[in-house]
DSSP file (Angstrom, degrees, kcal/mol; ACC not computed):
  #  RESIDUE AA STRUCTURE BP1 BP2  ACC     N-H-->O    O-->H-N    N-H-->O    O-->H-N    TCO  KAPPA ALPHA  PHI   PSI    X-CA   Y-CA   Z-CA
    1    1 A M              0   0    0      0, 0.0     2,-0.2     0, 0.0     3,-0.0   0.000 360.0 360.0 360.0 134.6    0.0    0.0    0.0
    2    2 A A        -     0   0    0      1,-0.1     2,-0.2     0, 0.0     0, 0.0  -0.553 360.0-110.6 -81.4 140.6    1.4    3.4   -1.0
    3    3 A D        -     0   0    0     -2,-0.2     2,-0.5     1,-0.0    -1,-0.1  -0.479  32.2-149.0 -64.9 137.1    1.8    6.0    1.6
    4    4 A K        -     0   0    0     -2,-0.2     2,-0.4    -3,-0.0    -1,-0.0  -0.925   9.6-161.0-112.1 137.3   -0.7    8.9    1.1
    5    5 A F        -     0   0    0     -2,-0.5     2,-0.5     2,-0.0    -2,-0.0  -0.879   7.2-151.3-116.0 146.3    0.2   12.4    2.0
    6    6 A F        -     0   0    0     -2,-0.4     2,-0.5     2,-0.0    -2,-0.0  -0.976  12.8-165.9-116.3 129.5   -2.1   15.2    2.6
    7    7 A K        -     0   0    0     -2,-0.5     2,-0.4     2,-0.0    -2,-0.0  -0.961   6.9-179.1-120.5 126.3   -0.8   18.6    1.9
    8    8 A A        -     0   0    0     -2,-0.5     2,-0.4     2,-0.0    -2,-0.0  -0.965   4.6-170.5-123.1 141.7   -2.5   21.8    3.1
    9    9 A S        -     0   0    0     -2,-0.4     2,-0.4     2,-0.0    -2,-0.0  -0.957   6.9-161.3-131.9 154.0   -1.3   25.3    2.4
   10   10 A F        -     0   0    0     -2,-0.4     2,-1.0     3,-0.0    -2,-0.0  -0.981  14.1-143.9-137.1 120.8   -2.4   28.6    3.7
   11   11 A D        -     0   0    0     -2,-0.4     3,-0.5     1,-0.1     4,-0.2  -0.755  18.4-176.9 -85.2 107.1   -1.7   31.9    2.1
   12   12 A C     >  +     0   0    0     -2,-1.0     4,-2.8     1,-0.2     5,-0.2   0.274  50.6 108.6 -91.4  12.5   -1.1   34.2    5.1
   13   13 A K  H  > S+     0   0    0      1,-0.2     4,-3.0     2,-0.2     5,-0.2   0.904  79.0  52.1 -55.3 -43.6   -0.6   37.4    3.1
   14   14 A N  H  > S+     0   0    0     -3,-0.5     4,-2.6     1,-0.2    -1,-0.2   0.918 111.7  45.9 -58.7 -45.1   -4.0   38.7    4.2
   15   15 A V  H  > S+     0   0    0     -4,-0.2     4,-2.6     2,-0.2    -2,-0.2   0.918 113.4  48.7 -66.3 -42.3   -3.1   38.1    7.9
   16   16 A V  H  X S+     0   0    0     -4,-2.8     4,-2.3     2,-0.2    -2,-0.2   0.934 112.6  48.2 -65.3 -45.6    0.3   39.7    7.5
   17   17 A D  H  X S+     0   0    0     -4,-3.0     4,-2.0    -5,-0.2    -2,-0.2   0.933 111.9  50.5 -59.3 -46.3   -1.2   42.7    5.7
   18   18 A F  H  X S+     0   0    0     -4,-2.6     4,-1.9    -5,-0.2    -2,-0.2   0.913 110.5  48.2 -57.6 -45.6   -3.8   43.0    8.5
   19   19 A L  H  X S+     0   0    0     -4,-2.6     4,-2.3     1,-0.2    -1,-0.2   0.861 108.6  54.5 -69.2 -34.0   -1.2   42.8   11.3
   20   20 A K  H  X S+     0   0    0     -4,-2.3     4,-1.5     1,-0.2    -1,-0.2   0.915 108.4  49.1 -63.3 -39.2    1.0   45.4    9.6
   21   21 A K  H  X S+     0   0    0     -4,-2.0     4,-2.4     1,-0.2    -2,-0.2   0.878 110.0  52.0 -63.7 -36.9   -2.0   47.8    9.5
   22   22 A K  H  X S+     0   0    0     -4,-1.9     4,-2.5     2,-0.2    -2,-0.2   0.886 104.4  55.9 -66.3 -39.1   -2.7   47.1   13.2
   23   23 A V  H  < S+     0   0    0     -4,-2.3    -1,-0.2     1,-0.2    -2,-0.2   0.891 110.7  45.3 -60.8 -40.5    0.9   47.9   14.1
   24   24 A E  H >< S+     0   0    0     -4,-1.5     3,-1.2     1,-0.2     4,-0.4   0.886 111.1  53.1 -67.5 -41.1    0.5   51.3   12.5
   25   25 A Q  H >< S+     0   0    0     -4,-2.4     3,-1.3     1,-0.3    -2,-0.2   0.885 104.6  55.2 -62.9 -38.3   -2.9   51.8   14.1
   26   26 A F  T 3< S+     0   0    0     -4,-2.5    -1,-0.3     1,-0.3    -2,-0.2   0.453  87.9  77.8 -79.6   2.4   -1.5   51.1   17.6
   27   27 A K  T <  S+     0   0    0     -3,-1.2     2,-0.6     1,-0.2    -1,-0.3   0.748  95.5  53.1 -72.6 -24.6    1.2   53.8   17.1
   28   28 A D    <   +     0   0    0     -3,-1.3    -1,-0.2    -4,-0.4    70,-0.1  -0.930  68.2 179.9-111.6 103.7   -1.7   56.3   17.8
   29   29 A L     >  +     0   0    0     68,-2.2     4,-2.7    -2,-0.6     3,-0.5   0.119  40.3 123.0 -93.2  20.3   -3.3   55.2   21.1
   30   30 A S  H  > S+     0   0    0      1,-0.2     4,-2.1     2,-0.2    -1,-0.2   0.860  71.5  53.1 -52.0 -43.2   -5.9   58.0   21.1
   31   31 A P  H  > S+     0   0    0      0, 0.0     4,-1.6     0, 0.0    -1,-0.2   0.913 113.6  43.4 -60.2 -40.6   -8.9   55.7   21.3
   32   32 A L  H  > S+     0   0    0     -3,-0.5     4,-2.2     1,-0.2    -2,-0.2   0.900 113.2  51.6 -70.2 -40.6   -7.4   53.9   24.4
   33   33 A M  H  X S+     0   0    0     -4,-2.7     4,-2.5    63,-0.2    -1,-0.2   0.797 104.7  56.6 -68.3 -28.1   -6.3   57.2   25.9
   34   34 A K  H  X S+     0   0    0     -4,-2.1     4,-2.4    -5,-0.3     5,-0.2   0.923 107.2  49.5 -67.7 -43.8   -9.9   58.6   25.5
   35   35 A V  H  X S+     0   0    0     -4,-1.6     4,-2.2     1,-0.2    -2,-0.2   0.941 112.8  47.4 -57.1 -46.7  -11.2   55.5   27.5
   36   36 A A  H  X S+     0   0    0     -4,-2.2     4,-2.8     1,-0.2     5,-0.2   0.901 109.7  53.2 -63.8 -41.1   -8.6   56.3   30.2
   37   37 A R  H  X S+     0   0    0     -4,-2.5     4,-2.4     1,-0.2     5,-0.2   0.945 111.6  44.3 -58.9 -49.8   -9.5   60.0   30.2
   38   38 A V  H  X S+     0   0    0     -4,-2.4     4,-2.5     1,-0.2    -1,-0.2   0.908 114.1  51.6 -63.4 -43.2  -13.2   59.3   30.8
   39   39 A F  H  X S+     0   0    0     -4,-2.2     4,-2.2    -5,-0.2    -2,-0.2   0.913 110.4  47.6 -58.1 -47.5  -12.4   56.7   33.4
   40   40 A L  H  X S+     0   0    0     -4,-2.8     4,-2.2     2,-0.2    -2,-0.2   0.914 112.5  48.2 -62.2 -45.1  -10.1   59.0   35.3
   41   41 A K  H  X S+     0   0    0     -4,-2.4     4,-2.4    -5,-0.2    -2,-0.2   0.914 111.8  50.1 -63.2 -41.5  -12.6   61.9   35.3
   42   42 A N  H  X S+     0   0    0     -4,-2.5     4,-2.5    -5,-0.2    -1,-0.2   0.884 108.1  54.5 -63.4 -37.1  -15.4   59.5   36.4
   43   43 A T  H  X S+     0   0    0     -4,-2.2     4,-2.1     2,-0.2    -2,-0.2   0.941 109.4  45.9 -62.9 -46.5  -13.2   58.3   39.2
   44   44 A V  H  X S+     0   0    0     -4,-2.2     4,-1.8     1,-0.2    -2,-0.2   0.926 113.4  49.7 -62.9 -45.5  -12.5   61.8   40.6
   45   45 A N  H  X S+     0   0    0     -4,-2.4     4,-2.4     1,-0.2    -1,-0.2   0.890 108.8  52.6 -61.5 -37.9  -16.2   62.7   40.3
   46   46 A K  H  X S+     0   0    0     -4,-2.5     4,-2.8     1,-0.2    -1,-0.2   0.887 105.3  55.1 -63.7 -38.3  -17.1   59.5   42.2
   47   47 A N  H  X>S+     0   0    0     -4,-2.1     5,-1.8    84,-0.2     4,-0.7   0.893 109.5  46.9 -62.7 -39.6  -14.7   60.4   44.9
   48   48 A F  H  <5S+     0   0    0     -4,-1.8     3,-0.5     3,-0.2    -2,-0.2   0.924 112.6  50.3 -65.6 -42.9  -16.5   63.7   45.3
   49   49 A E  H  <5S+     0   0    0     -4,-2.4    -2,-0.2     1,-0.2    -1,-0.2   0.912 118.5  36.4 -60.7 -45.8  -19.9   62.0   45.3
   50   50 A T  H  <5S-     0   0    0     -4,-2.8     3,-0.2     2,-0.2    -1,-0.2   0.477 102.7-128.2 -87.9  -0.6  -19.0   59.5   47.9
   51   51 A E  T  <5S+     0   0    0     -4,-0.7     8,-2.8    -3,-0.5     2,-0.3   0.913  89.6  16.8  50.8  47.1  -16.8   61.8   50.0
   52   52 A G  B   <S-A   58   0A   0     -5,-1.8     2,-0.3     6,-0.3    -1,-0.3  -0.848 114.0 -33.8 165.7-126.4  -14.1   59.3   49.8
   53   53 A T    >   -     0   0    0      4,-2.2     3,-1.9    -2,-0.3    81,-0.1  -0.853  49.4-109.9-124.9 163.7  -13.5   56.3   47.6
   54   54 A H  T 3  S+     0   0    0     -2,-0.3    -1,-0.0     1,-0.3    -7,-0.0   0.708 114.8  65.5 -64.3 -18.9  -15.8   53.8   46.0
   55   55 A T  T 3  S-     0   0    0      2,-0.1    -1,-0.3     1,-0.0     3,-0.1   0.479 123.4 -99.7 -83.9   1.4  -14.5   51.2   48.4
   56   56 A G  S <  S+     0   0    0     -3,-1.9     2,-0.3     1,-0.3    -2,-0.1   0.353  74.3 142.6 102.7  -5.1  -16.1   53.0   51.3
   57   57 A E        -     0   0    0      1,-0.0    -4,-2.2    -5,-0.0    -1,-0.3  -0.558  39.6-149.2 -67.7 125.8  -13.0   54.8   52.7
   58   58 A K  B     -A   52   0A   0     -2,-0.3    -6,-0.3    -6,-0.2    -7,-0.1  -0.707  10.7-115.7-105.7 151.1  -14.3   58.2   53.9
   59   59 A W        -     0   0    0     -8,-2.8    70,-0.1    -2,-0.3    -1,-0.1  -0.426  49.1 -85.2 -71.4 153.9  -12.6   61.6   54.0
   60   60 A P        -     0   0    0      0, 0.0    -1,-0.1     0, 0.0     3,-0.1  -0.319  49.6-107.6 -59.1 145.5  -12.1   63.1   57.5
   61   61 A E        -     0   0    0      1,-0.1    66,-0.1    -3,-0.1     2,-0.1  -0.145  44.0 -83.8 -63.3 165.1  -15.0   65.0   58.9
   62   62 A W        -     0   0    0      1,-0.1    -1,-0.1     2,-0.1     2,-0.1  -0.419  49.4-107.3 -67.3 149.4  -14.9   68.8   59.1
   63   63 A S     >  -     0   0    0      1,-0.1     4,-2.4    -3,-0.1     5,-0.2  -0.383  26.2-112.8 -71.4 159.8  -13.2   70.3   62.1
   64   64 A E  H  > S+     0   0    0      1,-0.2     4,-2.2     2,-0.2     5,-0.2   0.890 119.2  54.7 -61.5 -39.0  -15.4   71.9   64.8
   65   65 A E  H  > S+     0   0    0      1,-0.2     4,-1.8     2,-0.2    -1,-0.2   0.910 109.8  46.4 -60.3 -43.9  -13.9   75.2   63.9
   66   66 A Y  H  > S+     0   0    0      2,-0.2     4,-2.6     1,-0.2    -2,-0.2   0.878 108.7  55.2 -69.2 -38.7  -14.8   74.8   60.3
   67   67 A K  H  X S+     0   0    0     -4,-2.4     4,-2.3     1,-0.2    -2,-0.2   0.922 109.2  47.9 -60.1 -42.2  -18.3   73.7   61.1
   68   68 A K  H  X S+     0   0    0     -4,-2.2     4,-2.5     2,-0.2    -1,-0.2   0.884 110.2  51.7 -64.8 -38.5  -18.8   76.8   63.1
   69   69 A W  H  X S+     0   0    0     -4,-1.8     4,-1.6     2,-0.2    -2,-0.2   0.914 111.4  47.8 -65.2 -41.6  -17.5   79.0   60.3
   70   70 A R  H  <>S+     0   0    0     -4,-2.6     5,-3.4     2,-0.2     6,-0.2   0.922 111.9  49.0 -64.4 -44.7  -19.9   77.3   57.8
   71   71 A L  H ><5S+     0   0    0     -4,-2.3     3,-1.7     1,-0.2     5,-0.2   0.933 110.3  51.4 -59.0 -47.3  -22.8   77.8   60.2
   72   72 A K  H 3<5S+     0   0    0     -4,-2.5    -1,-0.2     1,-0.3    -2,-0.2   0.827 113.6  45.3 -59.9 -33.7  -21.9   81.5   60.7
   73   73 A H  T 3<5S-     0   0    0     -4,-1.6    -1,-0.3    -5,-0.2    -2,-0.2   0.185 119.1-106.5-100.8  16.9  -21.7   82.0   56.9
   74   74 A G  T < 5S+     0   0    0     -3,-1.7    -3,-0.2     1,-0.1     3,-0.1   0.776  91.2 110.5  69.7  27.9  -25.0   80.2   56.1
   75   75 A K      < +     0   0    0     -5,-3.4    -4,-0.2    -6,-0.2    -3,-0.1  -0.347  25.7 134.6-127.5  51.0  -23.4   77.1   54.7
   76   76 A S        +     0   0    0     -6,-0.2    -5,-0.2    -5,-0.2    -1,-0.1   0.755  62.5  54.8 -78.3 -23.2  -24.1   74.5   57.3
   77   77 A G  S    S+     0   0    0     -3,-0.1     2,-0.1    -7,-0.1     0, 0.0  -0.098  70.2  77.6 -91.3-166.5  -25.2   71.7   54.9
   78   78 A G  S    S-     0   0    0      2,-0.0     2,-0.2     3,-0.0     5,-0.1  -0.141  74.8 -60.7  97.6 172.1  -23.6   70.1   51.9
   79   79 A K    >   -     0   0    0      3,-0.2     3,-1.4     1,-0.1     2,-0.1  -0.533  59.3 -85.9 -91.3 159.3  -20.9   67.6   51.3
   80   80 A I  T 3  S+     0   0    0      1,-0.3    -1,-0.1    -2,-0.2   -29,-0.1  -0.409 114.1  15.6 -59.6 137.7  -17.3   67.7   52.3
   81   81 A M  T 3  S+     0   0    0     -2,-0.1     7,-0.3     1,-0.1    -1,-0.3   0.667 104.2  94.7  71.2  20.6  -15.1   69.6   49.7
   82   82 A T    <   +     0   0    0     -3,-1.4    -3,-0.2     1,-0.1    -2,-0.1  -0.254  32.4 139.2-134.7  51.1  -18.1   71.2   48.1
   83   83 A L  S    S-     0   0    0      1,-0.2    -1,-0.1    -5,-0.1    -6,-0.1   0.982 100.3 -12.0 -56.7 -58.9  -18.4   74.6   49.8
   84   84 A D  S    S-     0   0    0     -3,-0.1    -1,-0.2     0, 0.0    -2,-0.1   0.442  94.1-117.6-119.8  -7.7  -19.2   76.3   46.5
   85   85 A G  S  > S+     0   0    0     -4,-0.1     4,-2.3     3,-0.0     5,-0.2   0.478  74.2 128.1  83.6   3.4  -18.3   73.5   44.1
   86   86 A H  H  > S+     0   0    0      1,-0.2     4,-1.2     2,-0.2     5,-0.1   0.896  70.6  48.1 -60.0 -42.6  -15.5   75.4   42.4
   87   87 A L  H >4 S+     0   0    0      1,-0.2     3,-0.6     2,-0.2     4,-0.4   0.947 112.7  46.6 -66.3 -48.8  -12.8   72.8   42.8
   88   88 A R  H >4 S+     0   0    0     -7,-0.3     3,-1.3     1,-0.2    -1,-0.2   0.919 113.5  49.9 -62.4 -43.0  -14.9   69.9   41.5
   89   89 A R  H 3< S+     0   0    0     -4,-2.3    -1,-0.2     1,-0.2    -2,-0.2   0.743 105.6  57.9 -65.0 -22.5  -16.1   71.9   38.5
   90   90 A D  T << S+     0   0    0     -4,-1.2    15,-0.3    -3,-0.6     2,-0.3   0.458  74.4 118.7 -92.0   0.3  -12.6   72.9   37.6
   91   91 A I    <   -     0   0    0     -3,-1.3     2,-0.3    -4,-0.4    13,-0.2  -0.511  47.9-166.6 -64.4 126.1  -11.4   69.3   37.3
   92   92 A R  E     -B  103   0B   0     11,-3.5    11,-2.7    -2,-0.3     2,-0.4  -0.885  11.4-159.9-117.6 148.9  -10.2   68.9   33.7
   93   93 A A  E     +B  102   0B   0     -2,-0.3     2,-0.3     9,-0.2     9,-0.2  -0.992  13.3 175.9-130.2 139.0   -9.4   65.7   31.8
   94   94 A K  E     +B  101   0B   0      7,-2.0     7,-2.8    -2,-0.4     2,-0.3  -0.958   4.6 179.2-136.4 153.8   -7.3   65.6   28.6
   95   95 A S  E     +B  100   0B   0     -2,-0.3     5,-0.2     5,-0.2     2,-0.2  -0.987   2.9 171.0-150.3 161.3   -5.9   62.9   26.3
   96   96 A G        -     0   0    0      3,-2.4   -63,-0.2    -2,-0.3     3,-0.1  -0.627  58.2 -58.2-144.7-155.2   -3.9   62.6   23.2
   97   97 A K  S    S+     0   0    0      1,-0.2   -68,-2.2    -2,-0.2   -65,-0.1   0.704 132.8  12.4 -74.2 -17.4   -2.2   59.9   21.2
   98   98 A D  S    S+     0   0    0    -70,-0.1     2,-0.3     1,-0.1    -1,-0.2   0.203 120.0  55.6-144.7  20.3    0.0   58.6   24.0
   99   99 A F        -     0   0    0     -3,-0.1    -3,-2.4     2,-0.0     2,-0.3  -0.997  43.6-170.3-151.6 157.2   -1.4   60.2   27.3
  100  100 A A  E     +B   95   0B   0     -2,-0.3     2,-0.3    -5,-0.2    -5,-0.2  -0.979  21.5 168.0-142.5 140.1   -4.4   60.6   29.5
  101  101 A M  E     -B   94   0B   0     -7,-2.8    -7,-2.0    -2,-0.3     2,-0.3  -0.973  21.5-162.5-149.5 159.2   -4.6   63.0   32.5
  102  102 A V  E     +B   93   0B   0     -2,-0.3     2,-0.3    -9,-0.2    -9,-0.2  -0.986  34.8 116.9-141.6 139.3   -6.9   64.6   35.0
  103  103 A G  E     -B   92   0B   0    -11,-2.7   -11,-3.5    -2,-0.3     2,-0.3  -0.978  42.7-121.1-176.5-172.2   -6.1   67.6   37.1
  104  104 A T        -     0   0    0     -2,-0.3   -13,-0.1   -13,-0.2    -2,-0.0  -0.983  11.9-142.4-149.0 153.4   -6.9   71.2   38.1
  105  105 A N        +     0   0    0     -2,-0.3     2,-0.3   -15,-0.3   -14,-0.1   0.280  58.4 129.4-101.5   9.3   -5.0   74.4   38.2
  106  106 A K    >   -     0   0    0      1,-0.2     3,-1.6   -19,-0.1     4,-0.4  -0.496  58.0-140.1 -64.7 126.9   -6.6   75.6   41.4
  107  107 A V  T >  S+     0   0    0     -2,-0.3     3,-0.5     1,-0.3     4,-0.4   0.858  99.1  49.8 -57.1 -39.7   -3.9   76.6   43.8
  108  108 A Y  T 3> S+     0   0    0      1,-0.2     4,-1.9     2,-0.1    -1,-0.3   0.474  84.9  90.7 -81.4  -2.4   -5.6   75.1   46.8
  109  109 A A  H <> S+     0   0    0     -3,-1.6     4,-2.6     1,-0.2    -1,-0.2   0.884  84.6  50.7 -64.1 -40.9   -6.2   71.7   45.2
  110  110 A A  H <> S+     0   0    0     -3,-0.5     4,-3.1    -4,-0.4     5,-0.5   0.893 107.6  54.4 -64.7 -40.2   -2.9   70.1   46.4
  111  111 A L  H  > S+     0   0    0     -4,-0.4     4,-2.0     1,-0.2    -1,-0.2   0.925 112.3  43.5 -62.5 -43.2   -3.6   71.2   49.9
  112  112 A H  H  < S+     0   0    0     -4,-1.9    17,-2.4     2,-0.2    -2,-0.2   0.939 118.3  44.0 -65.3 -44.8   -7.0   69.5   49.9
  113  113 A N  H  < S+     0   0    0     -4,-2.6    -2,-0.2    15,-0.2    -1,-0.2   0.890 129.7  23.3 -71.5 -39.9   -5.7   66.4   48.2
  114  114 A F  H  < S-     0   0    0     -4,-3.1    14,-0.3    -5,-0.2    -3,-0.2   0.622  98.6-141.2-102.3 -14.8   -2.5   65.9   50.2
  115  115 A G     <  +     0   0    0     -4,-2.0     2,-0.2    -5,-0.5    12,-0.2  -0.133  42.2 119.5  77.1 177.9   -3.4   67.8   53.4
  116  116 A G  E     -C  126   0C   0     10,-2.7    10,-3.2    -4,-0.1     2,-0.4  -0.751  64.1 -34.4 125.8-171.8   -0.9   69.9   55.3
  117  117 A N  E     +C  125   0C   0     -2,-0.2     2,-0.2     8,-0.2     8,-0.2  -0.754  64.9 156.4 -92.2 134.9   -0.3   73.5   56.5
  118  118 A G        -     0   0    0      6,-2.0    -2,-0.0    -2,-0.4   -10,-0.0  -0.755  53.9 -99.0-142.6-169.2   -1.5   76.2   54.2
  119  119 A S        +     0   0    0     -2,-0.2     2,-0.2     3,-0.0     5,-0.1   0.077  63.8 141.0-108.0  23.3   -2.6   79.8   54.1
  120  120 A L        -     0   0    0      3,-0.4    -2,-0.1     4,-0.2     3,-0.1  -0.490  48.2-143.4 -65.9 133.6   -6.3   79.1   54.1
  121  121 A K  S    S+     0   0    0      1,-0.2     3,-0.2    -2,-0.2    -1,-0.1   0.858  95.2  46.6 -67.3 -36.1   -8.0   81.7   56.3
  122  122 A R  S    S+     0   0    0      1,-0.3     2,-0.4     2,-0.1    -1,-0.2   0.760 124.3  20.8 -80.8 -25.4  -10.6   79.3   57.7
  123  123 A N        -     0   0    0      1,-0.1    -3,-0.4    -3,-0.1    -1,-0.3  -0.913  55.4-165.4-150.5 114.1   -8.4   76.4   58.6
  124  124 A K  S    S+     0   0    0     -2,-0.4    -6,-2.0     1,-0.2     2,-0.5   0.849  85.7  42.8 -73.4 -32.9   -4.6   76.6   59.1
  125  125 A T  E    S-C  117   0C   0     -8,-0.2     2,-0.5    -6,-0.1    -8,-0.2  -0.963  76.7-156.9-118.2 120.0   -4.1   72.8   58.9
  126  126 A M  E     -C  116   0C   0    -10,-3.2   -10,-2.7    -2,-0.5     2,-0.2  -0.805  12.9-132.9 -97.2 127.7   -5.9   70.9   56.3
  127  127 A K        -     0   0    0     -2,-0.5   -12,-0.3   -12,-0.2     2,-0.2  -0.523  36.3 -96.4 -76.5 148.0   -6.7   67.2   56.7
  128  128 A K        +     0   0    0    -14,-0.3     2,-0.3    -2,-0.2   -15,-0.2  -0.450  44.0 172.6 -69.0 129.5   -5.9   65.0   53.6
  129  129 A R        -     0   0    0    -17,-2.4     2,-1.7    -2,-0.2     3,-0.2  -0.804  21.3-152.2-137.9  91.8   -8.9   64.3   51.4
  130  130 A E    >   +     0   0    0     -2,-0.3     3,-0.9     1,-0.2   -17,-0.1  -0.468  30.5 159.8 -77.0  86.9   -7.7   62.6   48.3
  131  131 A F  T 3  S+     0   0    0     -2,-1.7   -84,-0.2     1,-0.2    -1,-0.2   0.707  77.5  55.2 -75.5 -20.7  -10.2   63.5   45.6
  132  132 A M  T 3  S+     0   0    0     -3,-0.2    -1,-0.2   -85,-0.1     2,-0.2   0.226  83.8 125.8 -92.8  13.7   -7.5   62.6   43.0
  133  133 A R    <   -     0   0    0     -3,-0.9     2,-0.4   -81,-0.1   -86,-0.1  -0.484  35.4-178.1 -80.6 141.1   -7.0   59.1   44.4
  134  134 A M        -     0   0    0     -2,-0.2    -2,-0.0   -81,-0.1   -81,-0.0  -0.934  17.8-154.8-135.6 110.2   -7.3   56.0   42.3
  135  135 A D     >  -     0   0    0     -2,-0.4     4,-2.4     1,-0.1     5,-0.2  -0.165  35.1 -91.6 -81.5 178.0   -6.8   52.8   44.3
  136  136 A D  H  > S+     0   0    0      1,-0.2     4,-2.3     2,-0.2     5,-0.2   0.839 124.2  56.8 -63.3 -33.7   -5.6   49.4   43.0
  137  137 A V  H  > S+     0   0    0      2,-0.2     4,-1.9     1,-0.2    -1,-0.2   0.942 109.7  44.5 -60.3 -47.4   -9.2   48.2   42.4
  138  138 A R  H  > S+     0   0    0      1,-0.2     4,-2.4     2,-0.2    -2,-0.2   0.876 110.4  55.1 -66.5 -37.7   -9.9   51.1   40.2
  139  139 A K  H  X S+     0   0    0     -4,-2.4     4,-2.3     2,-0.2    -1,-0.2   0.898 108.2  49.1 -60.5 -40.8   -6.6   50.6   38.4
  140  140 A D  H  X S+     0   0    0     -4,-2.3     4,-2.1     2,-0.2    -1,-0.2   0.884 110.2  50.8 -64.8 -38.8   -7.5   47.0   37.7
  141  141 A E  H  X S+     0   0    0     -4,-1.9     4,-2.1     2,-0.2    -2,-0.2   0.876 109.8  50.7 -65.8 -36.8  -10.9   48.2   36.3
  142  142 A L  H  X S+     0   0    0     -4,-2.4     4,-2.6     2,-0.2    -2,-0.2   0.929 109.0  50.8 -66.3 -44.5   -9.1   50.7   34.1
  143  143 A W  H  X S+     0   0    0     -4,-2.3     4,-2.5     1,-0.2    -2,-0.2   0.903 109.1  51.9 -56.0 -42.6   -6.8   48.0   32.8
  144  144 A A  H  X S+     0   0    0     -4,-2.1     4,-2.2     1,-0.2    -1,-0.2   0.916 110.1  47.8 -65.5 -42.5   -9.8   45.8   32.0
  145  145 A E  H  X S+     0   0    0     -4,-2.1     4,-2.2     1,-0.2    -1,-0.2   0.895 112.7  49.4 -63.4 -40.7  -11.5   48.7   30.1
  146  146 A L  H  X S+     0   0    0     -4,-2.6     4,-2.6     1,-0.2    -2,-0.2   0.886 109.3  52.2 -67.1 -36.5   -8.3   49.3   28.1
  147  147 A Y  H  X S+     0   0    0     -4,-2.5     4,-2.3    -5,-0.2    -2,-0.2   0.925 110.2  48.3 -61.1 -45.5   -8.0   45.6   27.3
  148  148 A I  H  X S+     0   0    0     -4,-2.2     4,-2.1     1,-0.2    -2,-0.2   0.907 113.0  47.0 -64.9 -41.4  -11.5   45.5   26.0
  149  149 A K  H  X S+     0   0    0     -4,-2.2     4,-2.5     2,-0.2    -1,-0.2   0.902 112.4  49.8 -65.8 -42.5  -11.0   48.6   23.8
  150  150 A A  H  X S+     0   0    0     -4,-2.6     4,-2.5     2,-0.2    -2,-0.2   0.886 109.9  51.1 -64.7 -38.9   -7.6   47.3   22.5
  151  151 A E  H  X S+     0   0    0     -4,-2.3     4,-2.5     2,-0.2    -1,-0.2   0.905 110.6  49.7 -64.6 -42.8   -9.3   44.0   21.6
  152  152 A E  H  X S+     0   0    0     -4,-2.1     4,-1.5     1,-0.2    -2,-0.2   0.928 112.4  47.3 -60.5 -46.4  -12.0   45.9   19.8
  153  153 A M  H  < S+     0   0    0     -4,-2.5    -2,-0.2     1,-0.2    -1,-0.2   0.899 112.4  49.3 -63.0 -40.6   -9.4   47.9   17.9
  154  154 A L  H  < S+     0   0    0     -4,-2.5    -2,-0.2     1,-0.2    -1,-0.2   0.902 113.6  45.2 -66.2 -42.9   -7.4   44.8   17.0
  155  155 A M  H >< S+     0   0    0     -4,-2.5     3,-2.3    -5,-0.2     2,-0.2   0.691  83.6 111.7 -77.8 -18.9  -10.4   42.8   15.7
  156  156 A E  T 3< S+     0   0    0     -4,-1.5    -4,-0.0     1,-0.3    -3,-0.0  -0.397  95.1   2.3 -60.3 121.0  -11.8   45.7   13.7
  157  157 A G  T 3  S+     0   0    0     -2,-0.2    -1,-0.3     1,-0.2    -2,-0.1   0.685  90.7 165.3  75.2  20.4  -11.5   44.8   10.1
  158  158 A A    X   -     0   0    0     -3,-2.3     3,-1.8     1,-0.1    -1,-0.2  -0.372  47.8 -96.0 -66.9 146.5  -10.0   41.3   10.8
  159  159 A P  T 3  S+     0   0    0      0, 0.0    -1,-0.1     0, 0.0  -144,-0.0  -0.384 111.7  23.6 -61.9 137.1   -9.9   38.9    7.9
  160  160 A G  T 3         0   0    0     -2,-0.1    -2,-0.1    -3,-0.1    -3,-0.0   0.488 360.0 360.0  85.3   0.8  -12.9   36.6    8.0
  161  161 A K    <         0   0    0     -3,-1.8    -4,-0.1    -6,-0.1    -3,-0.1   0.446 360.0 360.0 -95.8 360.0  -15.0   39.0   10.1
């Protein structure tokens, strides 16, 4: 009995061409950075909403001195870090082909975020209230969203789709 051979061939030119296009596409990460920008901005907004972090960690309460000051000035209610809402409204997010960022140019923002001694008239020592914080859980969630977007970008226009 003669040996029978089966020969299969595959022209992978389409796949190679597709991958070359994807390498070029991934030189501009704007779509991924847009996902990151929105995620970062939402994280900061959520921190303001929850007065802490999404994991339940809360910012320190107002000092008694500050509570008295607010009462005296007709601002007894409200959430922590939202006296007039200027800081939260001034949070800006930007992204480009290789970066995503969130921040503010308010001079007093760092004092609120990191705490410390400052020149605030109402409170000489500010407790740390990290509105710009992103913990490991949120970082993992960001990576998951970036992975999903990258997979969408990779599969877009794939041969056989």
